[in-house]
Residue frames as qw, qx, qy, qz and C-alpha x, y, z in Angstrom:
[[0.510, -0.185, 0.564, -0.622, 28.62, -20.21, 4.51],
 [0.014, 0.037, -0.982, -0.183, 27.82, -23.88, 4.13],
 [0.077, 0.456, 0.884, -0.067, 24.33, -24.81, 3.02],
 [0.139, 0.680, 0.269, -0.668, 23.31, -21.22, 2.25],
 [0.440, 0.436, 0.574, 0.536, 21.91, -20.29, -1.14],
 [0.035, -0.451, -0.071, 0.889, 21.64, -16.77, -2.47],
 [0.385, 0.678, 0.598, 0.185, 18.93, -15.31, -4.62],
 [0.267, -0.213, 0.129, 0.931, 20.28, -12.31, -6.49],
 [0.250, 0.775, 0.569, -0.117, 17.61, -9.75, -7.28],
 [0.361, 0.236, 0.269, 0.861, 17.81, -7.01, -9.85],
 [0.157, -0.140, 0.012, -0.978, 15.61, -3.97, -10.31],
 [0.304, 0.176, 0.729, -0.587, 12.29, -3.96, -8.55],
 [0.605, 0.528, 0.311, -0.509, 9.98, -3.38, -11.50],
 [0.415, 0.006, 0.758, 0.503, 9.74, -4.81, -15.00],
 [0.422, 0.482, -0.045, -0.767, 8.07, -3.73, -18.23],
 [0.752, 0.306, 0.584, 0.005, 6.28, -5.66, -20.93],
 [0.539, 0.192, 0.495, 0.653, 6.94, -5.38, -24.67],
 [0.105, 0.811, 0.400, 0.414, 4.72, -2.30, -24.92],
 [0.265, 0.392, -0.301, 0.828, 6.70, -0.52, -22.24],
 [0.556, -0.609, -0.118, -0.553, 3.92, -0.68, -19.66],
 [0.146, -0.458, 0.742, -0.466, 4.76, -1.39, -16.05],
 [0.680, -0.145, -0.691, -0.198, 3.94, -4.97, -15.06],
 [0.546, -0.607, 0.263, -0.514, 2.55, -5.33, -11.57],
 [0.356, 0.204, -0.880, 0.238, 4.28, -7.83, -9.30],
 [0.694, -0.482, -0.254, -0.471, 1.58, -9.57, -7.29],
 [0.032, 0.381, -0.771, 0.509, 2.45, -10.14, -3.65],
 [0.717, -0.348, -0.557, -0.234, 0.89, -13.00, -1.69],
 [0.013, 0.410, -0.571, 0.711, 0.79, -12.08, 1.97],
 [0.340, -0.315, -0.872, 0.160, -0.62, -14.27, 4.71],
 [0.308, -0.750, -0.330, -0.484, -3.66, -12.68, 6.35],
 [0.692, -0.555, -0.291, 0.359, -1.86, -13.02, 9.67],
 [0.452, -0.066, 0.046, 0.889, 0.60, -10.35, 8.49],
 [0.047, -0.523, -0.396, -0.753, -2.17, -8.19, 7.05],
 [0.532, -0.719, -0.318, -0.314, -3.94, -8.19, 10.43],
 [0.716, -0.159, -0.397, 0.552, -0.77, -8.10, 12.57],
 [0.264, -0.957, -0.088, 0.086, 0.14, -5.41, 15.05],
 [0.682, -0.159, 0.138, 0.700, 3.28, -3.50, 14.03],
 [0.157, 0.953, 0.071, -0.249, 4.52, -0.14, 12.76],
 [0.682, -0.007, 0.340, 0.647, 6.96, 0.63, 9.95],
 [0.041, 0.641, -0.121, -0.757, 8.05, 3.74, 8.10],
 [0.694, 0.633, -0.028, -0.342, 7.45, 4.23, 4.38],
 [0.302, 0.656, -0.686, -0.088, 11.01, 3.18, 3.55],
 [0.314, -0.240, 0.890, -0.227, 10.80, 0.11, 5.76],
 [0.718, 0.352, 0.476, -0.367, 7.53, -0.96, 4.16],
 [0.609, 0.695, -0.268, -0.272, 8.98, -0.50, 0.68],
 [0.074, 0.526, -0.847, 0.032, 11.98, -2.64, 1.63],
 [0.525, 0.004, 0.784, -0.333, 9.59, -5.24, 3.00],
 [0.745, 0.529, 0.161, -0.374, 7.63, -5.29, -0.28],
 [0.427, 0.684, -0.571, -0.151, 10.87, -5.75, -2.23],
 [0.165, -0.337, 0.909, -0.183, 11.86, -8.64, 0.01],
 [0.669, 0.215, 0.574, -0.421, 8.40, -10.22, -0.26],
 [0.695, 0.615, -0.137, -0.347, 8.63, -10.16, -4.06],
 [0.273, 0.605, -0.747, -0.032, 11.93, -12.07, -3.91],
 [0.425, -0.213, 0.824, -0.308, 10.77, -14.91, -1.65],
 [0.599, 0.142, -0.608, -0.501, 9.69, -18.09, -3.46],
 [0.869, -0.301, 0.085, -0.383, 7.81, -21.10, -2.03],
 [0.948, 0.141, -0.234, 0.162, 10.66, -23.46, -2.93],
 [0.208, 0.694, -0.473, 0.501, 13.30, -21.42, -1.05],
 [0.704, -0.249, -0.599, 0.289, 14.81, -22.94, 2.07],
 [0.448, -0.867, -0.191, 0.105, 15.18, -21.33, 5.49],
 [0.623, -0.417, 0.195, 0.632, 18.87, -20.74, 4.70],
 [0.468, 0.599, 0.376, 0.530, 18.18, -18.75, 1.53],
 [0.265, -0.558, -0.096, 0.781, 19.73, -15.28, 1.59],
 [0.406, 0.794, 0.422, 0.161, 18.26, -12.53, -0.60],
 [0.467, -0.349, 0.144, 0.800, 20.83, -10.18, -2.09],
 [0.319, 0.877, 0.357, 0.043, 19.97, -6.85, -3.70],
 [0.491, 0.219, 0.051, 0.842, 22.11, -4.23, -5.40],
 [0.138, -0.606, -0.427, 0.657, 21.57, -1.08, -3.39],
 [0.024, 0.331, -0.255, -0.908, 21.83, 1.29, -6.35],
 [0.160, -0.190, -0.804, -0.541, 19.22, -0.70, -8.26],
 [0.289, -0.566, -0.772, -0.003, 16.60, -0.65, -5.55],
 [0.225, -0.367, -0.373, 0.822, 17.09, 2.73, -3.86],
 [0.144, -0.051, -0.308, -0.939, 15.22, 4.71, -6.51],
 [0.510, -0.369, -0.640, -0.440, 12.13, 2.61, -5.87],
 [0.550, -0.392, -0.655, 0.338, 12.61, 2.34, -2.12],
 [0.362, -0.525, -0.293, 0.712, 13.45, 5.87, -1.04],
 [0.231, 0.931, 0.276, 0.069, 12.36, 9.43, -1.82],
 [0.123, -0.929, 0.337, 0.087, 15.95, 10.51, -1.02],
 [0.970, 0.178, -0.019, 0.161, 18.17, 8.18, -3.09],
 [0.353, 0.756, -0.377, 0.402, 21.23, 10.45, -2.71],
 [0.280, -0.539, 0.644, -0.465, 21.43, 9.31, 0.91],
 [0.830, 0.014, -0.427, -0.358, 20.53, 5.74, 0.04],
 [0.609, 0.106, -0.717, 0.323, 23.05, 3.81, 2.11],
 [0.002, -0.153, 0.558, -0.815, 22.55, 5.89, 5.24],
 [0.617, -0.085, 0.050, -0.781, 18.75, 5.79, 5.02],
 [0.822, 0.042, -0.517, -0.233, 18.73, 2.08, 4.23],
 [0.445, 0.145, -0.741, 0.482, 21.04, 1.28, 7.14],
 [0.245, -0.113, 0.451, -0.851, 18.82, 3.21, 9.53],
 [0.738, -0.010, -0.186, -0.649, 15.75, 1.47, 8.10],
 [0.773, 0.055, -0.632, -0.013, 17.14, -2.06, 8.47],
 [0.216, 0.159, -0.690, 0.673, 18.46, -1.28, 11.94],
 [0.451, -0.085, 0.270, -0.846, 15.00, -0.12, 12.95],
 [0.794, 0.031, -0.390, -0.466, 13.40, -3.19, 11.39],
 [0.501, 0.126, -0.806, 0.290, 15.47, -5.38, 13.69],
 [0.051, 0.037, 0.631, -0.773, 13.47, -3.81, 16.50],
 [0.594, 0.003, -0.174, -0.785, 10.08, -4.11, 14.78],
 [0.205, -0.005, 0.960, -0.191, 8.01, -6.98, 16.12],
 [0.512, -0.124, -0.529, -0.665, 5.13, -8.46, 14.15],
 [0.283, -0.010, 0.805, -0.521, 2.56, -9.62, 16.70],
 [0.611, 0.122, -0.386, -0.680, 0.01, -11.92, 15.09],
 [0.727, -0.091, 0.604, -0.315, -1.96, -15.11, 15.48],
 [0.456, 0.401, -0.698, -0.380, -0.97, -18.04, 13.27],
 [0.627, -0.081, -0.764, -0.127, -2.91, -21.31, 13.59],
 [0.654, -0.662, -0.326, -0.166, -4.21, -20.25, 16.98],
 [0.728, -0.313, -0.182, 0.582, -0.76, -19.38, 18.31],
 [0.026, -0.990, 0.018, 0.134, 0.48, -15.90, 19.21],
 [0.803, 0.171, 0.099, 0.562, 3.64, -15.27, 17.18],
 [0.107, -0.962, 0.097, 0.233, 6.04, -12.40, 17.86],
 [0.805, 0.074, 0.338, 0.482, 8.70, -12.20, 15.18],
 [0.084, -0.656, 0.260, 0.703, 11.06, -9.81, 13.40],
 [0.705, 0.615, -0.014, -0.353, 10.57, -9.43, 9.63],
 [0.812, 0.425, -0.363, 0.169, 14.07, -10.75, 8.93],
 [0.829, -0.514, -0.071, 0.208, 16.86, -12.06, 11.10],
 [0.560, -0.438, 0.226, 0.666, 19.91, -10.35, 9.59],
 [0.467, 0.881, 0.073, 0.002, 21.02, -7.65, 7.13],
 [0.697, -0.334, 0.290, 0.565, 24.56, -7.74, 5.73],
 [0.344, 0.918, -0.041, -0.194, 26.03, -4.85, 3.72],
 [0.777, -0.031, 0.310, 0.546, 28.88, -5.53, 1.29],
 [0.055, 0.870, -0.031, -0.488, 30.31, -2.10, 0.44],
 [0.260, -0.383, 0.685, 0.563, 32.73, -3.52, -2.11],
 [0.159, 0.265, 0.865, 0.395, 29.92, -5.07, -4.13],
 [0.261, -0.048, -0.046, -0.963, 27.30, -2.46, -3.24],
 [0.534, -0.254, -0.718, -0.366, 24.81, -5.04, -2.01],
 [0.450, -0.310, 0.515, -0.660, 22.56, -5.79, 0.92],
 [0.461, -0.014, -0.874, -0.155, 21.74, -9.39, 1.87],
 [0.548, -0.296, 0.288, -0.727, 18.71, -10.27, 3.97],
 [0.237, -0.016, -0.971, 0.034, 17.74, -13.49, 5.70],
 [0.567, -0.369, -0.230, -0.699, 14.05, -14.13, 6.41],
 [0.384, -0.260, 0.735, -0.495, 12.96, -15.52, 9.77],
 [0.086, -0.056, -0.971, -0.217, 11.61, -19.09, 9.27],
 [0.136, 0.495, 0.749, -0.419, 8.33, -18.15, 10.97],
 [0.266, 0.620, 0.005, -0.738, 7.78, -15.39, 8.42],
 [0.060, -0.256, 0.770, 0.582, 8.65, -17.34, 5.29],
 [0.125, 0.369, 0.901, 0.189, 5.35, -19.22, 4.70],
 [0.093, 0.767, 0.468, -0.429, 3.42, -15.99, 5.31],
 [0.038, 0.667, -0.284, -0.688, 5.25, -14.30, 2.42],
 [0.015, -0.193, 0.840, 0.507, 4.46, -16.90, -0.24],
 [0.659, 0.011, -0.193, -0.727, 0.74, -17.63, 0.05],
 [0.444, 0.092, -0.891, 0.007, 1.42, -21.11, 1.44],
 [0.141, -0.005, 0.704, -0.696, -0.72, -20.43, 4.51],
 [0.059, 0.459, 0.879, 0.115, -4.01, -20.89, 2.63],
 [0.013, -0.905, -0.417, 0.081, -5.55, -17.59, 3.74],
 [0.500, -0.195, 0.140, 0.832, -3.73, -14.72, 2.10],
 [0.206, 0.864, 0.178, -0.423, -4.05, -11.19, 0.76],
 [0.637, 0.232, 0.396, 0.619, -2.96, -10.23, -2.74],
 [0.110, 0.946, 0.115, -0.282, -1.97, -6.78, -3.95],
 [0.686, 0.635, -0.032, 0.355, 0.37, -5.16, -6.45],
 [0.681, -0.337, -0.117, 0.639, 3.87, -4.43, -5.15],
 [0.308, 0.222, 0.181, 0.907, 4.39, -1.39, -7.35],
 [0.279, -0.691, -0.394, -0.538, 0.96, -0.04, -6.43],
 [0.662, -0.668, -0.293, 0.172, 1.68, -0.37, -2.71],
 [0.623, -0.195, -0.011, 0.758, 5.08, 1.28, -3.09],
 [0.145, 0.531, 0.284, 0.785, 3.53, 4.32, -4.75],
 [0.453, -0.810, -0.313, -0.201, 1.72, 5.16, -1.52],
 [0.325, 0.553, -0.408, 0.650, 3.81, 7.50, 0.62],
 [0.480, -0.550, 0.299, -0.614, 1.97, 7.35, 3.95],
 [0.076, 0.219, -0.951, 0.204, 2.82, 4.53, 6.33],
 [0.452, 0.214, 0.663, -0.557, -0.83, 4.29, 7.39],
 [0.641, 0.477, -0.180, -0.574, -1.96, 4.39, 3.75],
 [0.370, 0.376, -0.838, -0.135, 0.22, 1.36, 3.04],
 [0.123, -0.003, 0.918, -0.376, -1.17, -0.62, 5.97],
 [0.535, 0.375, 0.410, -0.636, -4.77, 0.28, 5.18],
 [0.543, 0.475, -0.471, -0.507, -4.22, -0.53, 1.51],
 [0.198, 0.195, -0.960, 0.019, -3.18, -4.05, 2.52],
 [0.271, 0.211, 0.779, -0.525, -6.24, -4.42, 4.78],
 [0.567, 0.476, 0.072, -0.668, -8.58, -3.14, 2.07],
 [0.414, 0.413, -0.723, -0.368, -6.96, -5.51, -0.44],
 [0.090, -0.031, 0.969, -0.226, -7.84, -8.43, 1.84],
 [0.333, 0.467, 0.689, -0.442, -11.54, -7.49, 1.49],
 [0.176, 0.384, -0.334, -0.842, -11.60, -6.08, -2.05],
 [0.197, -0.084, -0.876, -0.432, -13.42, -9.09, -3.52],
 [0.125, -0.534, -0.798, 0.249, -16.15, -8.88, -0.89],
 [0.096, 0.631, 0.315, 0.703, -16.38, -5.11, -1.11],
 [0.413, -0.796, -0.002, -0.442, -16.89, -4.22, 2.56],
 [0.598, 0.094, -0.596, 0.528, -14.69, -4.27, 5.62],
 [0.461, -0.783, -0.094, -0.407, -15.98, -3.51, 9.11],
 [0.649, 0.053, -0.522, 0.551, -13.62, -3.06, 12.04],
 [0.447, -0.824, -0.310, 0.158, -13.70, -1.58, 15.53],
 [0.130, 0.938, -0.208, 0.244, -11.76, 1.63, 16.14],
 [0.525, -0.688, 0.498, -0.061, -9.68, 0.05, 18.90],
 [0.890, 0.068, 0.415, 0.178, -8.98, -3.05, 16.80],
 [0.600, 0.733, 0.064, 0.314, -7.78, -0.86, 13.93],
 [0.116, -0.907, 0.339, -0.220, -5.65, 1.24, 16.27],
 [0.780, -0.421, 0.461, 0.037, -4.19, -1.96, 17.70],
 [0.854, 0.346, 0.268, 0.282, -3.14, -3.17, 14.25],
 [0.392, 0.814, -0.050, 0.425, -1.50, 0.20, 13.57],
 [0.629, -0.099, -0.440, 0.633, 0.31, 0.07, 16.92],
 [0.074, -0.472, 0.033, -0.878, -1.69, 3.05, 18.19],
 [0.687, -0.463, 0.074, -0.555, -3.41, 1.19, 21.03],
 [0.268, 0.253, -0.889, 0.271, -2.13, -1.17, 23.73],
 [0.667, -0.431, -0.420, -0.439, -4.98, -3.24, 25.22],
 [0.692, -0.229, -0.558, 0.396, -2.89, -4.25, 28.22],
 [0.297, -0.174, -0.306, 0.888, -2.04, -0.75, 29.42],
 [0.148, 0.797, 0.561, -0.166, -5.02, 0.94, 27.81],
 [0.185, -0.556, 0.202, 0.785, -2.67, 3.53, 26.26],
 [0.522, 0.632, 0.556, 0.136, -4.23, 5.00, 23.15],
 [0.289, -0.190, 0.256, 0.903, -2.67, 7.35, 20.58],
 [0.130, -0.157, -0.410, -0.889, -4.88, 10.10, 19.12],
 [0.400, 0.315, 0.577, -0.639, -8.35, 11.01, 20.29],
 [0.574, 0.450, 0.683, 0.043, -11.11, 10.20, 17.83],
 [0.356, 0.908, 0.087, -0.200, -11.02, 13.52, 15.95],
 [0.053, -0.773, 0.573, 0.265, -7.23, 13.42, 15.54],
 [0.578, -0.051, 0.802, 0.140, -7.39, 9.75, 14.54],
 [0.574, 0.674, 0.463, 0.038, -9.53, 10.74, 11.58],
 [0.154, 0.964, -0.119, -0.179, -7.49, 13.88, 10.92],
 [0.094, -0.748, 0.638, 0.160, -4.02, 12.35, 10.97],
 [0.382, -0.177, 0.903, 0.091, -4.62, 8.68, 10.12],
 [0.515, 0.421, 0.744, -0.060, -7.89, 7.73, 8.42],
 [0.404, 0.849, 0.178, -0.289, -8.65, 10.73, 6.21],
 [0.081, 0.762, -0.533, -0.359, -5.12, 11.19, 4.76],
 [0.354, -0.191, 0.900, 0.166, -4.70, 7.45, 4.20],
 [0.520, 0.513, 0.676, -0.097, -8.07, 6.96, 2.48],
 [0.328, 0.876, -0.022, -0.354, -7.55, 10.07, 0.34],
 [0.036, -0.633, 0.694, 0.340, -4.15, 8.85, -0.84],
 [0.434, 0.057, 0.896, 0.078, -5.44, 5.34, -1.55],
 [0.495, 0.693, 0.470, -0.232, -8.30, 6.83, -3.60],
 [0.295, 0.897, -0.168, -0.285, -5.92, 8.97, -5.63],
 [0.109, 0.701, -0.689, -0.148, -2.88, 6.74, -6.05],
 [0.326, -0.158, 0.931, -0.040, -4.03, 3.13, -6.02],
 [0.274, -0.084, -0.788, -0.544, -6.34, 0.70, -7.80],
 [0.212, -0.482, -0.823, 0.212, -8.92, 0.89, -5.00],
 [0.183, -0.468, -0.112, -0.857, -11.71, 3.40, -4.39],
 [0.385, -0.280, -0.788, 0.391, -12.70, 3.52, -0.72],
 [0.316, -0.569, -0.037, -0.758, -15.42, 5.21, 1.31],
 [0.345, -0.124, -0.832, 0.416, -16.27, 4.73, 4.95],
 [0.434, -0.632, -0.202, -0.610, -19.04, 5.40, 7.43],
 [0.022, 0.320, -0.705, 0.633, -18.96, 5.65, 11.19],
 [0.617, -0.436, -0.615, -0.228, -20.96, 3.61, 13.68],
 [0.156, -0.520, 0.430, -0.721, -21.74, 4.77, 17.20],
 [0.522, -0.354, -0.760, 0.157, -22.40, 2.94, 20.43],
 [0.252, -0.759, -0.388, 0.457, -24.34, 5.51, 22.37],
 [0.179, 0.968, -0.018, -0.174, -22.61, 8.79, 21.57],
 [0.372, -0.641, 0.585, 0.331, -19.18, 7.28, 20.98],
 [0.696, 0.548, -0.378, -0.271, -17.82, 6.29, 17.55],
 [0.685, -0.413, 0.597, -0.064, -16.75, 2.68, 17.99],
 [0.698, 0.120, 0.657, 0.259, -16.68, 1.08, 14.52],
 [0.227, 0.583, -0.346, -0.699, -15.98, 1.85, 10.88],
 [0.761, 0.319, 0.563, 0.047, -17.32, 0.20, 7.75],
 [0.043, -0.534, 0.491, 0.687, -15.24, 0.66, 4.61],
 [0.780, 0.514, 0.315, -0.167, -16.76, 0.16, 1.17],
 [0.344, -0.499, 0.607, 0.514, -14.09, -0.96, -1.30],
 [0.748, 0.610, 0.195, -0.175, -14.31, -0.86, -5.06],
 [0.651, -0.168, 0.464, 0.576, -11.63, -2.01, -7.48],
 [0.277, 0.792, -0.084, -0.537, -10.77, 0.60, -10.11],
 [0.638, 0.139, 0.611, 0.447, -10.42, -0.64, -13.67],
 [0.012, -0.479, 0.130, 0.868, -9.69, 2.35, -15.85],
 [0.108, 0.001, -0.714, -0.692, -10.92, 1.04, -19.16],
 [0.182, -0.497, -0.847, -0.054, -14.15, -0.28, -17.62],
 [0.158, -0.622, -0.456, 0.617, -14.75, 2.73, -15.40],
 [0.003, 0.545, -0.120, -0.830, -14.21, 5.26, -18.16],
 [0.193, 0.307, -0.598, -0.715, -15.26, 3.66, -21.42],
 [0.044, 0.187, 0.973, 0.128, -17.64, 0.69, -21.28],
 [0.343, -0.364, -0.411, -0.762, -21.26, 1.32, -22.41],
 [0.636, -0.566, -0.501, -0.156, -23.68, 1.68, -19.52],
 [0.630, -0.511, -0.235, 0.536, -20.93, 2.99, -17.27],
 [0.401, 0.009, 0.136, 0.906, -19.37, 5.80, -19.29],
 [0.115, -0.532, -0.396, -0.739, -22.72, 7.58, -19.67],
 [0.525, -0.665, -0.510, 0.145, -23.35, 7.70, -15.94],
 [0.146, 0.750, -0.105, 0.636, -22.82, 11.38, -15.14],
 [0.634, -0.720, 0.092, -0.267, -23.28, 10.79, -11.42],
 [0.933, -0.194, 0.075, 0.293, -20.54, 8.15, -11.32],
 [0.610, 0.453, 0.006, 0.650, -18.18, 10.31, -13.35],
 [0.135, -0.815, 0.063, -0.560, -18.89, 13.35, -11.19],
 [0.798, -0.594, 0.081, -0.060, -18.29, 11.32, -8.06],
 [0.882, 0.042, 0.051, 0.467, -14.97, 10.14, -9.45],
 [0.329, 0.710, -0.033, 0.622, -13.91, 13.73, -10.24],
 [0.392, -0.785, 0.192, -0.440, -14.22, 14.56, -6.54],
 [0.878, -0.435, 0.194, -0.054, -13.22, 11.32, -4.78],
 [0.889, 0.017, 0.205, 0.410, -10.35, 10.15, -6.99],
 [0.536, 0.496, 0.142, 0.668, -9.27, 13.26, -8.88],
 [0.432, -0.334, -0.359, 0.757, -9.55, 15.72, -6.02],
 [0.003, 0.420, 0.274, 0.865, -11.78, 18.42, -7.49],
 [0.183, 0.164, 0.530, -0.812, -14.05, 20.53, -5.30],
 [0.359, 0.523, 0.762, -0.132, -17.81, 20.12, -5.92],
 [0.287, 0.832, 0.085, -0.468, -17.99, 23.50, -7.68],
 [0.009, 0.560, -0.679, -0.475, -15.08, 22.50, -9.94],
 [0.309, 0.131, 0.936, 0.106, -16.79, 19.17, -10.69],
 [0.377, 0.697, 0.529, -0.304, -20.00, 20.97, -11.65],
 [0.183, 0.785, -0.270, -0.527, -18.06, 23.30, -13.97],
 [0.121, -0.333, 0.859, 0.370, -16.31, 20.39, -15.70],
 [0.328, 0.336, 0.883, -0.018, -19.55, 18.44, -16.21],
 [0.322, 0.796, 0.355, -0.369, -21.31, 21.51, -17.57],
 [0.108, 0.801, -0.349, -0.475, -18.46, 22.57, -19.87],
 [0.057, 0.433, -0.840, -0.323, -17.09, 19.35, -21.38],
 [0.827, 0.066, -0.364, -0.424, -18.65, 16.41, -23.20],
 [0.853, -0.403, 0.304, -0.130, -18.46, 13.13, -21.27],
 [0.918, 0.293, 0.009, 0.266, -16.16, 11.63, -23.91],
 [0.324, 0.742, -0.289, 0.511, -13.71, 14.52, -23.49],
 [0.518, -0.679, 0.359, -0.376, -13.82, 14.20, -19.70],
 [0.968, -0.146, 0.202, 0.009, -13.11, 10.47, -19.89],
 [0.759, 0.513, -0.111, 0.385, -10.23, 11.02, -22.29],
 [0.054, 0.780, -0.348, 0.518, -8.64, 13.65, -20.07],
 [0.720, -0.540, 0.330, -0.285, -9.04, 11.50, -16.96],
 [0.979, 0.081, 0.086, 0.165, -7.37, 8.57, -18.67],
 [0.523, 0.663, -0.224, 0.486, -4.50, 10.85, -19.70],
 [0.321, -0.744, 0.372, -0.453, -4.14, 11.92, -16.06],
 [0.918, -0.289, 0.250, -0.102, -4.06, 8.28, -14.94],
 [0.878, 0.347, -0.032, 0.328, -1.41, 7.43, -17.53],
 [0.197, 0.775, -0.304, 0.518, 0.65, 10.46, -16.48],
 [0.583, -0.633, 0.359, -0.362, 0.42, 9.33, -12.86],
 [0.993, -0.049, 0.101, 0.037, 1.52, 5.78, -13.72],
 [0.733, 0.450, -0.151, 0.487, 4.83, 7.07, -15.10],
 [0.284, 0.235, -0.395, 0.842, 5.46, 9.82, -12.56],
 [0.248, -0.578, -0.739, 0.240, 3.23, 10.03, -9.46],
 [0.045, -0.672, -0.184, -0.716, 1.15, 13.21, -9.23],
 [0.250, -0.022, -0.636, 0.730, 1.61, 14.86, -5.84],
 [0.255, 0.325, 0.415, -0.811, -1.52, 17.04, -5.85],
 [0.234, 0.340, 0.852, 0.323, -4.30, 15.44, -7.87],
 [0.112, 0.813, 0.506, -0.266, -6.80, 18.22, -7.28],
 [0.041, -0.778, 0.196, 0.596, -4.49, 20.97, -8.49],
 [0.211, -0.224, 0.772, 0.557, -3.27, 18.93, -11.47],
 [0.221, 0.483, 0.832, 0.160, -6.79, 17.92, -12.56],
 [0.088, 0.856, 0.313, -0.401, -8.02, 21.50, -12.17],
 [0.106, -0.618, 0.431, 0.649, -5.18, 22.69, -14.40],
 [0.254, 0.069, 0.866, 0.426, -6.00, 20.06, -17.06],
 [0.114, 0.660, 0.731, 0.133, -9.62, 21.23, -17.22],
 [0.185, 0.381, 0.095, 0.901, -8.79, 24.91, -16.77],
 [0.452, -0.746, -0.393, -0.291, -10.77, 25.47, -13.58]]
């Protein structure tokens, strides 16, 4: 195809000389972060992989080619059915519409304009819509940054979206949003028809609580939230966001001796019940607790822990 360049991408993650995973930082325009759309876990992971491949100097004709066998392990929980799952995911993404405001204009756009599978070479080639390209490189001026590998570790589609939103506000530390606005972003509310998915209790049960819990246990953010009422109705949420730095949180003087902070972390991030937390704090020295928690974090970085509470309880024998 005349005038088209290809960027061949290899495996999704890299390692430094010490064998540690190196985070790929994604620069995502805030318009995407705040956009209204819905994607599955696999679709979001494919989107993250594509975002990592896009460069500011690429042209609108650039095609991004990936080896399916190289990326499926990172993209899908079911790599044995990689081609079939990926084909269904890209087909669905052709029907996904990002609805967002860019420079005061309402933009409705697909994440990419084409997906071409070459079975002989075992590759998939994607072409990004020109309206999306500047929003995937940080060229828009207002953008959100987060780690690609960290985002891909999250398994819930709502956890991934909320993680991006929290990342936008992580430097400020708080994020307040109306319930309907948040539902709109997650494609759970249509302001034109008034159709709304989930009543308030089920919204917390199936969306907010599972997403926040997973973010607290599997990402670099620690999040809490409180509800605000207008009359008797819950109308707004305020999220408090804290960046987790393991070495600082667990070892620096003035922080590592804070029993309250450590106890809070045992419950919020490591999933222990309050009675289990109390047992651990009463039974182990703080230095031993910190060491064990760091070992759990390192174990999770190499192979994600599915049930943090059960795993942490086993480590401490409670």
